[in-house]
C-alpha positions in Angstrom: -0.1 0.0 0.1 1.6 3.3 -1.2 2.3 6.0 1.3 3.3 9.5 0.7 5.3 12.4 2.6 3.4 12.6 5.9 4.1 16.4 5.9 1.9 16.7 2.7 -1.0 15.4 4.6 -0.5 17.9 7.5 1.4 15.5 9.9 4.8 16.2 11.8 7.2 13.4 10.9 8.8 13.6 14.1 5.4 13.4 16.0 4.2 10.4 14.0 7.1 8.5 15.1 5.1 8.2 18.6 2.5 6.1 16.7 5.5 3.7 15.9 6.7 3.7 19.6 3.1 3.1 20.8 2.6 -0.1 18.5 6.0 -1.3 19.2 5.7 -1.2 22.9 2.5 -3.4 22.6 4.2 -5.9 20.4 7.8 -6.0 21.7 6.5 -5.9 25.2 4.6 -9.1 24.7 1.0 -7.5 25.1 0.0 -8.1 21.4 1.4 -10.7 18.8 1.1 -7.9 15.9 -0.6 -4.7 15.1 -1.3 -2.7 11.9 -2.1 1.2 12.0 -3.2 3.4 9.0 -3.9 7.1 8.6 -5.6 8.5 5.8 -6.0 12.3 5.1 -6.8 14.6 2.4 -7.0 11.7 0.0 -3.8 10.4 0.8 -2.4 7.6 3.1 0.0 9.4 5.5 0.9 6.4 7.7 0.7 2.8 7.2 3.0 0.4 9.2 2.6 -3.3 10.3 4.2 -4.7 13.6 4.9 -8.1 14.9 3.2 -11.4 13.7 -0.2 -12.2 12.4 0.5 -15.8 13.6 3.0 -16.6 16.2 2.6 -20.3 16.1 3.4 -20.4 12.4 5.9 -17.5 12.5 4.2 -15.3 9.8 4.8 -11.8 10.3 1.9 -9.1 10.1 1.5 -7.6 6.8 -0.7 -5.0 5.1 -2.9 -7.6 3.4 -3.4 -9.7 6.5 -7.1 -10.9 6.9 -8.6 -10.0 10.3 -11.9 -10.9 12.1 -13.6 -7.6 12.1 -16.6 -8.7 14.3 -18.7 -5.7 15.0 -17.0 -3.5 12.3 -19.5 -5.6 10.4 -22.3 -3.4 11.7 -21.6 -0.4 9.8 -21.6 -2.4 6.5 -25.0 -3.9 7.4 -26.3 -0.5 8.3 -25.2 1.0 4.7 -27.0 -2.1 3.1 -30.2 -1.2 5.1 -29.7 2.6 4.0 -29.4 1.6 0.4 -32.6 -0.1 0.4 -34.2 2.9 2.3 -33.0 5.2 -0.4 -34.5 2.9 -2.9 -37.9 3.5 -1.4 -38.7 0.2 0.2 -39.4 1.6 3.7 -39.2 4.5 5.9 -36.9 4.5 9.0 -39.8 5.2 11.3 -41.7 2.0 9.9 -42.3 -0.8 12.5 -39.9 -3.8 12.3 -43.1 -5.7 11.9 -44.0 -4.1 8.6 -41.2 -6.3 6.9 -40.6 -8.8 9.6 -44.1 -9.8 10.7 -42.7 -12.1 13.4 -42.2 -8.7 15.6 -46.0 -7.9 15.4 -46.6 -9.3 19.0 -43.8 -8.4 20.8 -44.0 -7.7 24.6 -41.8 -6.0 27.1 -40.6 -7.8 30.4 -41.5 -5.4 33.3 -39.8 -7.4 36.0 -40.2 -11.0 35.7 -41.3 -13.3 32.9 -45.0 -13.6 34.2 -45.2 -9.7 33.9 -45.2 -8.8 30.2 -46.9 -5.8 28.7 -47.3 -4.5 25.1 -44.7 -1.9 24.1 -45.6 1.8 24.3 -44.8 1.9 20.6 -43.6 -0.9 18.3 -39.9 -1.1 17.5 -39.0 0.6 14.4 -36.3 0.0 11.7 -34.5 3.1 13.0 -34.6 1.5 16.6 -32.8 -1.4 15.2 -30.2 0.8 13.6 -29.8 2.7 16.7 -29.9 -0.2 19.4 -32.9 1.4 21.0 -35.4 -1.4 19.9 -35.5 -3.2 23.3 -33.2 -6.0 22.1 -30.0 -7.2 23.9 -27.1 -9.8 23.4 -27.4 -11.5 26.6 -24.3 -10.3 28.1 -25.4 -7.6 30.3 -27.0 -8.8 33.8 -28.7 -11.6 35.4 -32.1 -10.4 34.4 -34.7 -13.1 33.1 -34.6 -11.6 29.6 -30.8 -11.9 29.4 -30.9 -15.4 30.5 -33.3 -16.2 27.8 -31.0 -14.8 25.3 -28.1 -17.0 26.7 -30.3 -20.0 26.6 -31.8 -19.4 23.1 -28.6 -18.6 21.0 -26.2 -21.2 22.2 -26.3 -23.0 19.0 -27.0 -19.9 16.7 -24.2 -20.6 14.2 -25.9 -23.8 13.2 -29.0 -21.9 11.6 -29.8 -19.3 9.0 -31.1 -15.8 9.8 -34.8 -16.7 9.3 -35.1 -19.1 12.3 -33.1 -16.8 14.4 -35.4 -13.9 13.8 -38.3 -16.1 14.4 -37.0 -17.2 17.8 -35.5 -13.6 18.7 -38.9 -12.1 18.1 -40.6 -14.6 20.5 -38.5 -13.2 23.3 -39.7 -10.5 25.4 -38.1 -6.9 25.1 -35.9 -5.8 27.6 -37.4 -2.4 27.7 -39.9 -0.1 25.9 -38.5 0.9 22.4 -36.7 4.2 22.3 -36.4 4.4 26.2 -32.9 3.0 26.5 -29.6 2.3 24.6 -28.6 -1.2 24.6 -26.0 -2.9 22.5 -27.9 -5.9 20.9 -28.4 -8.4 18.2 -30.4 -5.6 16.4 -28.1 -5.5 13.5 -28.4 -9.4 12.9 -32.0 -8.6 12.7 -31.2 -5.8 10.1 -29.3 -8.5 8.0 -32.6 -10.5 7.9 -34.4 -7.3 6.9 -32.1 -6.9 4.1 -32.5 -10.5 2.8 -36.5 -10.1 2.9 -36.6 -6.8 1.2 -33.8 -7.6 -1.5 -34.8 -11.3 -2.2 -31.0 -12.2 -1.8 -29.1 -13.8 1.1 -27.0 -11.3 2.9 -23.7 -12.6 1.7 -25.0 -12.1 -1.9 -26.4 -8.7 -1.3 -22.9 -7.6 0.3 -21.0 -9.0 -2.6 -23.1 -7.6 -5.5 -24.0 -4.2 -4.0 -21.1 -3.3 -1.6 -17.9 -5.3 -1.9 -17.8 -5.5 -5.9 -18.4 -1.8 -6.3 -15.9 -0.9 -3.7 -13.4 -3.5 -4.8 -13.3 -5.2 -1.3 -12.0 -8.3 -2.7 -10.9 -9.8 0.6 -14.0 -9.2 2.6 -16.6 -11.8 3.2 -18.1 -14.2 5.9 -15.3 -16.7 5.5 -11.7 -16.9 4.3 -11.2 -19.0 1.0 -8.6 -21.6 0.9 -6.4 -19.8 -1.2 -6.2 -16.9 1.3 -5.9 -18.8 4.4 -1.9 -18.1 4.6 -2.9 -14.4 4.9 -5.4 -15.1 7.9 -4.3 -13.8 11.2 -4.4 -16.0 14.4 -6.7 -14.6 17.3 -5.4 -14.2 20.8 -6.9 -13.7 24.3 -5.7 -13.0 27.8 -4.1 -16.1 29.7 -6.8 -18.5 31.0 -9.0 -17.9 28.0 -12.0 -15.8 27.0 -15.7 -16.7 27.1 -18.5 -14.5 25.9 -20.4 -13.0 28.6 -19.2 -11.5 31.9 -15.6 -11.2 30.5 -16.7 -8.4 28.1 -16.5 -6.4 31.0 -12.7 -7.0 31.5 -10.6 -4.0 31.8 -6.9 -3.6 31.0 -4.9 -5.3 33.6 -1.6 -4.0 32.1 -0.3 -1.3 29.8 3.1 -1.2 28.4 5.5 1.0 30.2 6.5 4.2 28.4 9.9 2.9 27.5 11.0 0.8 24.5 12.6 -2.6 24.4 11.8 -3.6 27.8 9.5 -6.0 29.5 8.0 -6.2 32.9 7.3 -10.1 32.4 8.9 -13.1 30.9 5.9 -14.5 29.1 3.5 -13.0 26.5 0.3 -11.8 28.3 -1.8 -13.6 25.8 -2.7 -17.1 24.6 -4.2 -18.5 21.3 -7.9 -18.2 21.0 -8.5 -19.1 17.5 -6.2 -20.7 15.2 -6.3 -19.7 11.4 -6.6 -23.3 10.1 -9.1 -24.6 12.4 -11.2 -21.4 12.7 -15.0 -21.4 11.8 -14.0 -18.6 9.4 -12.4 -21.2 7.1 -15.9 -22.4 5.8 -19.0 -20.7 4.6 -21.3 -20.2 7.7 -24.9 -21.1 7.8 -25.6 -18.1 10.0 -24.8 -14.7 8.1 -24.3 -12.3 11.1 -24.7 -8.9 10.0 -23.7 -7.8 13.6 -20.3 -9.6 13.6 -19.7 -12.2 10.9 -17.2 -10.7 8.5 -13.5 -10.9 7.8 -11.6 -8.2 6.1 -8.3 -6.5 5.5 -6.9 -3.0 6.3 -7.0 -2.0 2.6 -10.6 -3.4 2.1 -12.1 -1.5 5.0 -10.1 1.8 4.1 -12.1 1.7 0.9 -15.5 1.4 2.8 -14.3 4.3 5.0 -13.2 6.4 2.1 -16.7 5.9 0.5 -18.3 7.2 3.7 -16.0 10.1 3.9 -16.6 11.0 0.3 -20.3 11.2 1.0 -21.3 7.7 -0.3 -19.2 7.4 -3.4 -15.7 5.9 -4.4 -14.2 5.8 -7.9 -17.5 6.7 -9.5 -19.6 4.1 -7.5 -22.2 5.7 -5.5 -23.7 3.5 -2.7 -25.4 6.3 -0.7 -26.5 10.0 -1.2 -24.5 12.5 0.7 -27.3 13.7 2.7 -28.1 9.9 3.8 -24.5 9.6 4.9 -24.9 12.9 7.0 -27.9 11.5 8.6 -26.3 8.1 9.2 -23.2 9.6 11.0 -25.1 12.2 13.1 -26.2 11.5 16.7 -29.8 10.4 17.0 -29.9 9.7 20.7 -31.6 12.3 23.0 -29.7 13.8 25.8 -31.0 11.4 28.4 -29.6 8.4 26.6 -26.1 9.9 26.1 -23.5 8.8 26.7 -23.6 5.3 25.4 -22.3 2.4 27.6 -20.8 -0.9 26.5 -18.0 -3.2 27.7 -15.8 -0.9 29.7 -18.6 1.4 30.8 -19.9 4.6 29.7 -18.3 6.0 26.5 -18.3 9.7 27.6 -19.0 12.2 24.9 -20.7 9.8 22.5 -24.0 9.3 21.2 -25.0 6.9 18.4 -26.3 7.4 14.8 -27.4 4.7 12.3 -25.2 1.9 13.0 -22.0 3.9 14.4 -21.1 6.0 17.4 -21.0 9.6 17.0 -18.7 11.9 19.0 -20.8 14.8 20.4 -18.3 16.2 23.0 -14.6 15.8 22.7 -13.8 17.4 26.1 -16.3 15.1 27.9 -14.2 12.2 26.0 -10.9 13.6 27.4 -9.5 13.1 23.9 -8.6 15.2 21.0 -11.0 14.9 18.1 -13.8 16.7 16.3 -17.5 17.0 17.0 -18.9 14.9 14.2 -16.5 12.0 14.3 -18.0 8.6 13.8 -17.0 5.2 13.7 -17.0 1.7 15.4 -14.8 -1.2 16.6 -14.8 -4.9 16.7 -14.4 -7.4 19.6 -10.8 -8.6 18.6 -9.5 -4.9 19.0 -9.9 -3.6 15.4 -11.2 0.0 15.1 -12.0 2.8 12.6 -13.2 6.3 12.8 -13.9 9.0 10.3 -13.4 12.7 11.0 -15.0 14.8 8.4 -13.7 18.1 9.9 -10.2 17.0 9.4 -10.8 14.8 6.3 -9.1 11.9 8.0 -9.6 8.1 8.6 -7.9 6.2 11.3 -7.6 2.4 11.3 -6.3 0.0 13.6 -6.2 -3.7 13.2 -4.9 -6.5 15.6 -6.6 -9.8 16.9 -6.9 -9.8 20.6 -10.1 -10.3 22.5 -11.8 -8.6 24.4 -11.3 -5.1 22.8 -11.7 -3.3 26.0 -8.8 -5.3 27.7 -6.2 -2.6 26.7 -6.3 1.1 26.2 -4.7 0.9 22.7 -7.6 2.1 20.8 -7.6 5.5 22.7 -3.9 5.7 22.7 -3.8 5.1 19.0 -6.2 7.9 18.4 -4.3 10.2 20.7 -1.1 9.4 19.0 -2.7 10.3 15.5 -4.4 13.6 16.6 -1.1 15.0 18.6 0.8 14.3 15.1 -1.5 16.7 13.3 -0.1 20.1 12.6 -1.7 21.4 9.5 
């Protein structure tokens, strides 16, 4: 991937070396196996460097064409698919979900225990699904009866297609009345099924024809084909393993010391979680998760970000109108639902748009940035953000679960902005 003189993109070369030192500390210090960082500004790649290895067990180094599990960075792609169908006139955002997925016509809200169900104050809408305000959950939050039902109902989720998943999900009680809370949830998986019903195509086919091919995202999909497996990264987790559920609330137990080439420990602070050769991503899945099922590369996801930064178009291929991108990236949450809260606690200064977070208050976030920044991340510590004010995209890729274990995402963002001088 070609880079340019960083100064032409408005960065101090000396200050950009802090990005190098940050990623080197995590890798050389034994906190991560490898990492990949990219900065794109003013139509040019200002920074792109790889550190460490994508697969320690095989001795393969991290490269720019490494394939990553992007988990929840799938959500913005699914949201774009929904908005493409919205622009085509198939529905309005305030339409009830049940107008397309009739399974949701009779949903009830749990008001205490499973014997106390009541009709929702209003039906969940398509916009609620995009915003995670529909009353759904992931089953990771607390010990409430509804959360327990989620855990029981979706243990074998990967064996089934989206249609039976949605049928089962719609039969569960809502956790709250739609629009009254923000709760990270399986809503984007429901949107994946909505795309299938409206378009008449399976989600992978829609993605391929309508998004990946126009944007030349050649390495993005729901699995890694055999001919590309040598580029697929291993995924790691803290010593002792990782299990979906309470471990999502883990916080960083260590941060690399602010010095180079030294370790405070003798062994790496991670172990293998998912080996490339035996991963479920080596074969086409039955369950096409619009909320977290894709793999991709740094270059592919950059092209997706470029399309959004350009107002919905890239290389003459328009996926969305400019005003729709503005609508998508704006904060839609009322003040009483801000800030959003996920994993490591409240995300200060952030609201939520249609499929992505939106920065509303940089001082509250205690980080440099611009009002209007938007983006999202994935469970294995992948992250992107787009800054329309600075004409900038930041991308960080590694493979370590869970994403809130370290503070590398915030440190990377800081290192990018402190280097910006023009």
